N, C-alpha and C positions, 0 to 999 in steps of 0.2 A: 616380318615384313623387313626389307631391304632398304635403306635411307641412302642418301648420296652422302660420301665419306664426311665432308665438312658437317654436316647436319647431324651427325652420329657424331662427330666426336666432342662437338657441343652439347649434346643432350646427355653421354656418357658423363661430362664433366660436372655439367647440373646434377645430376644424380649422383654422383661422387661428392660435390660438395653437400648436398643436403643431409648426405648420411654424416659426414666428418665435422662440418661445423652444425652445431646442433642450436647453436644462441641466435642463427639466421631464421627470422619467420616465413622468408619467401627467396626462392632460387629461381630464376627465369632464364630462357634460353633466346631471349630477344631484350634489346634496349626498350626501358620501358618510353611511352610517348608521353605528351603534356597532359593525357586525360587520364590516364592510367591512374589508379588509386593504389599507390604501393603503400606496403606496409615498412614498416623500421623494426629494428634493421633487417636489410635485403641485400639479395644480389644477383646481377645478371652475367650472363655469359656471350658474349656476340663475335663473329669474325669480321676483320677488317681489313682493308686491301686488299691487295693480289696477292696470291700463293702461289710461290716458287715450285715447279714442277721440274724434277728432274726423271728423265729415262735410265732406266734400268735393264741389265742381262733379264729375262723371260726365267720368271721362277715357279717350278709347279708350285700349288697351296694345297689342292685337293680334288676330290670329284665329288659331284651331288646330283643325285636323282632329279633329271629334267620334269619336271609337273606336267610340262604344257605337251611333251613328245615322250610317249611312252618307252619308246625303243631308244633314246638317247641318256646320253648322261651331261651335266652340268661342267665344263672343266673352268677350274678357277685358277687365275695365273697371276702373281706380282707382276706389274712389267714398270714401274715405278714409283715414285714415294713424293710426298708435297710437304713443304715448310709453309705453312701457314701460320697468319698474325692474328691471337684473338683476346679479346680485352673481357675482362672480369673486374666490373663496377660493384662497388660495396657502398651503400647509403645508410647512415644511421643517423644518432640526434644529438650526438656530442662528438667531440673529438676525440675523447680518453674512448668511448665505445667505437670508434671509426678507427682506433690505431689498434686496440686489441681485437677487433674481428679480422683487420688483416694481417695481424700476426698470426692468427690461427688457420686461415685460409692459406698463407706463404708456408706456413708449416705441414699444412695438410697436402702442399703439392711437391713436397719435399719427402714424401715417404717411403719411397726407396730408401733415402739415409736412416731416417727415425726409426726404423723396423727391420729395414733387412739390411742393412751397412753397405749397401751399394751406391752408386756415385746419384747426387743429389737432382732431383725430379722424382718425375710420377708417369708410371705406366696402365694405363688402363686398357681392356679388350672393350673393343667395341663391340657390343651386343647387337647393334643393328647394323653393322656394315663387316660381315663376313667375320666376325669373332678375331679379327686381326687387332695387332696390338699397337696402339697411339700411343707417343711419348709427348709430353708435355714440360716445357722448360720455362721458369720465371727468368724475364730481362730485366726486369724494373717497375717502377711504381709512380704514381704523379698524384699528390693531392689536389684536389678542384677545388681551393677557397676563395670567396670571394662576399661581399656585401649581401649578396642574394644568399648564400648559404645560410648566413647569420641572421639572417632576418626571418627563414623560413627554419630553423633547426634541422637543415640538412645537409650535412658532412658526408663528401663524397672522396672517395678515394679510386684512382683506376690503376689497376695491374695489367702490367702487359706480359704476354706468353706468345713462345715461338712452340707451334705443335707440329710434329713428325706422323704422319700414317701413309702406310702403302697404298697404291692405286692399282685396284684389283681387276682383272681383265676376266670376262664370264662369256662363255661361247659353249653351244650344243654340239655336240659331236656324237658320231653313232657309236652305241656301244659294243665292245666287243666282248661277246660270251663265247664260255667254254662250255663243248659239251663234249664227254665222255664215252664213247661206244665202246663197246667189249664183244668181242667176237673169237669163237672158236675155228680156228685152222686146222684143218688135218694136210698131213703131208705123207704120200706113198700110203695113203689107206690106213697107217699104223700106227700115227701119233696127233695128237692133238696138242695145240699149243694155243694158248688164251693170250690175245692181244687186245692192246690197249690201244685208242685213237683219239687224239684231242684236234678239236677242229675249231 
Protein backbone atom coordinates (compact mmCIF):
# COMPACT_ATOMS: atom_id res chain seq x y z
CA UNK A 1 0.00 0.00 0.00
CA UNK A 2 1.30 3.44 -0.97
CA UNK A 3 0.99 6.19 1.63
CA UNK A 4 1.23 9.97 1.17
CA UNK A 5 4.89 10.95 1.01
CA UNK A 6 4.97 12.93 4.28
CA UNK A 7 3.46 10.08 6.28
CA UNK A 8 5.70 7.52 4.59
CA UNK A 9 8.76 9.63 5.48
CA UNK A 10 7.78 9.89 9.16
CA UNK A 11 6.95 6.18 9.45
CA UNK A 12 10.24 5.22 7.82
CA UNK A 13 12.12 7.37 10.33
CA UNK A 14 10.17 5.82 13.22
CA UNK A 15 11.11 2.34 12.01
CA UNK A 16 14.74 3.36 11.60
CA UNK A 17 15.05 4.94 15.07
CA UNK A 18 13.45 1.86 16.64
CA UNK A 19 16.13 -0.31 15.05
CA UNK A 20 19.09 1.96 15.81
CA UNK A 21 18.31 3.39 19.27
CA UNK A 22 17.36 0.31 21.23
CA UNK A 23 17.29 2.09 24.62
CA UNK A 24 13.98 3.73 23.65
CA UNK A 25 10.92 1.89 24.93
CA UNK A 26 8.52 3.46 22.44
CA UNK A 27 8.87 5.31 19.13
CA UNK A 28 5.60 6.65 17.67
CA UNK A 29 4.62 8.65 14.59
CA UNK A 30 2.41 11.23 16.31
CA UNK A 31 2.78 13.71 19.15
CA UNK A 32 1.35 12.09 22.32
CA UNK A 33 -1.79 13.72 23.70
CA UNK A 34 -2.51 14.40 27.35
CA UNK A 35 -4.31 11.08 27.80
CA UNK A 36 -1.53 9.02 26.24
CA UNK A 37 0.11 6.65 28.74
CA UNK A 38 3.64 7.11 27.39
CA UNK A 39 6.38 4.80 28.66
CA UNK A 40 9.81 6.25 29.30
CA UNK A 41 12.17 6.76 27.62
CA UNK A 42 10.21 7.42 24.45
CA UNK A 43 10.37 9.26 21.17
CA UNK A 44 7.88 10.70 18.68
CA UNK A 45 8.23 11.86 15.08
CA UNK A 46 5.84 14.49 13.68
CA UNK A 47 5.59 16.93 10.78
CA UNK A 48 5.41 20.66 11.57
CA UNK A 49 4.70 23.77 9.53
CA UNK A 50 4.22 24.03 5.77
CA UNK A 51 6.51 22.07 3.41
CA UNK A 52 8.29 23.98 0.64
CA UNK A 53 7.63 22.51 -2.81
CA UNK A 54 9.85 22.92 -5.88
CA UNK A 55 8.82 21.96 -9.42
CA UNK A 56 11.41 19.99 -11.35
CA UNK A 57 11.87 18.73 -14.89
CA UNK A 58 9.85 15.48 -15.07
CA UNK A 59 12.15 12.48 -14.67
CA UNK A 60 10.87 8.96 -15.48
CA UNK A 61 11.17 6.61 -12.53
CA UNK A 62 9.76 3.28 -13.75
CA UNK A 63 6.69 1.46 -15.05
CA UNK A 64 4.46 -0.88 -13.08
CA UNK A 65 1.48 -3.04 -14.01
CA UNK A 66 -1.83 -1.23 -13.46
CA UNK A 67 -3.85 -3.54 -11.18
CA UNK A 68 -7.13 -1.88 -12.24
CA UNK A 69 -6.53 -1.85 -16.01
CA UNK A 70 -5.02 -5.10 -17.37
CA UNK A 71 -4.04 -3.48 -20.69
CA UNK A 72 -2.40 -0.44 -19.05
CA UNK A 73 0.81 0.34 -17.20
CA UNK A 74 1.38 2.80 -14.40
CA UNK A 75 3.95 5.41 -15.36
CA UNK A 76 5.82 6.77 -12.32
CA UNK A 77 7.53 10.14 -12.83
CA UNK A 78 9.35 12.43 -10.41
CA UNK A 79 7.93 15.92 -10.99
CA UNK A 80 9.23 17.87 -7.99
CA UNK A 81 10.50 17.71 -4.42
CA UNK A 82 9.49 18.78 -0.92
CA UNK A 83 11.55 20.27 1.89
CA UNK A 84 9.52 19.53 5.00
CA UNK A 85 10.09 20.29 8.68
CA UNK A 86 9.97 17.32 11.04
CA UNK A 87 10.21 17.23 14.80
CA UNK A 88 11.68 14.42 16.85
CA UNK A 89 10.79 14.62 20.55
CA UNK A 90 12.56 12.55 23.19
CA UNK A 91 11.13 12.04 26.68
CA UNK A 92 13.31 10.73 29.49
CA UNK A 93 13.20 10.34 33.27
CA UNK A 94 16.38 12.30 33.95
CA UNK A 95 18.53 14.93 32.27
CA UNK A 96 21.47 12.59 31.86
CA UNK A 97 19.28 9.93 30.24
CA UNK A 98 17.82 12.58 27.92
CA UNK A 99 21.27 13.82 26.86
CA UNK A 100 22.52 10.31 26.18
CA UNK A 101 19.47 9.44 24.10
CA UNK A 102 19.77 12.70 22.19
CA UNK A 103 23.38 11.85 21.35
CA UNK A 104 22.36 8.37 20.19
CA UNK A 105 19.58 9.74 17.97
CA UNK A 106 21.88 12.39 16.47
CA UNK A 107 24.52 9.72 15.74
CA UNK A 108 21.88 7.59 14.03
CA UNK A 109 20.82 10.58 11.90
CA UNK A 110 24.41 10.97 10.69
CA UNK A 111 24.89 7.34 9.76
CA UNK A 112 25.87 8.26 6.18
CA UNK A 113 29.11 9.69 7.59
CA UNK A 114 29.55 7.30 10.53
CA UNK A 115 29.35 4.14 8.41
CA UNK A 116 29.71 5.16 4.75
CA UNK A 117 32.11 8.14 4.90
CA UNK A 118 29.51 10.27 3.08
CA UNK A 119 28.32 13.79 4.01
CA UNK A 120 26.52 13.93 7.35
CA UNK A 121 22.83 13.18 7.30
CA UNK A 122 20.60 10.19 6.68
CA UNK A 123 19.19 8.69 3.48
CA UNK A 124 16.33 6.19 3.74
CA UNK A 125 14.30 4.33 1.14
CA UNK A 126 10.59 5.03 1.65
CA UNK A 127 9.15 1.53 1.53
CA UNK A 128 5.56 2.86 1.55
CA UNK A 129 6.08 5.55 -1.11
CA UNK A 130 7.39 4.03 -4.36
CA UNK A 131 10.77 3.05 -2.79
CA UNK A 132 12.20 6.53 -3.42
CA UNK A 133 15.01 7.98 -1.29
CA UNK A 134 14.31 10.62 1.36
CA UNK A 135 17.03 12.75 2.92
CA UNK A 136 16.98 13.67 6.64
CA UNK A 137 19.18 16.48 8.00
CA UNK A 138 19.36 17.77 11.55
CA UNK A 139 19.16 21.58 11.93
CA UNK A 140 19.10 22.00 15.73
CA UNK A 141 17.56 20.97 19.04
CA UNK A 142 15.91 22.60 22.07
CA UNK A 143 15.67 21.41 25.67
CA UNK A 144 12.12 21.82 26.98
CA UNK A 145 12.74 22.45 30.69
CA UNK A 146 10.52 23.95 33.35
CA UNK A 147 8.90 23.51 36.73
CA UNK A 148 6.34 21.04 35.36
CA UNK A 149 9.07 18.81 33.87
CA UNK A 150 10.95 18.78 37.17
CA UNK A 151 7.90 17.87 39.23
CA UNK A 152 6.89 15.03 36.89
CA UNK A 153 10.43 13.76 36.20
CA UNK A 154 9.67 14.06 32.49
CA UNK A 155 12.59 15.62 30.64
CA UNK A 156 12.04 16.44 26.98
CA UNK A 157 14.22 17.58 24.09
CA UNK A 158 12.95 18.65 20.66
CA UNK A 159 15.14 17.85 17.66
CA UNK A 160 14.44 19.74 14.41
CA UNK A 161 14.97 18.14 10.99
CA UNK A 162 14.63 19.13 7.36
CA UNK A 163 13.42 16.20 5.26
CA UNK A 164 13.68 16.23 1.48
CA UNK A 165 11.72 13.77 -0.63
CA UNK A 166 10.60 13.69 -4.29
CA UNK A 167 7.02 14.07 -5.46
CA UNK A 168 6.00 11.16 -7.66
CA UNK A 169 3.17 11.48 -10.19
CA UNK A 170 1.43 8.27 -11.24
CA UNK A 171 -0.67 7.98 -14.38
CA UNK A 172 -2.19 5.03 -16.21
CA UNK A 173 -1.16 4.71 -19.87
CA UNK A 174 -1.91 2.18 -22.60
CA UNK A 175 0.69 -0.56 -22.72
CA UNK A 176 2.76 -0.85 -25.89
CA UNK A 177 3.02 -4.50 -26.80
CA UNK A 178 5.50 -5.89 -29.32
CA UNK A 179 4.41 -8.91 -31.36
CA UNK A 180 6.84 -10.62 -33.75
CA UNK A 181 5.34 -12.35 -36.82
CA UNK A 182 7.46 -14.67 -38.96
CA UNK A 183 6.44 -15.08 -42.60
CA UNK A 184 7.89 -16.93 -45.61
CA UNK A 185 7.94 -14.82 -48.78
CA UNK A 186 8.45 -16.37 -52.21
CA UNK A 187 10.27 -14.34 -54.85
CA UNK A 188 9.91 -15.42 -58.49
CA UNK A 189 8.75 -18.80 -57.26
CA UNK A 190 12.36 -19.73 -56.59
CA UNK A 191 13.53 -18.24 -53.29
CA UNK A 192 11.87 -18.27 -49.92
CA UNK A 193 12.91 -15.47 -47.55
CA UNK A 194 11.96 -15.46 -43.91
CA UNK A 195 10.90 -12.00 -42.73
CA UNK A 196 10.23 -10.79 -39.20
CA UNK A 197 7.72 -8.01 -38.60
CA UNK A 198 7.28 -6.28 -35.26
CA UNK A 199 4.05 -4.40 -34.60
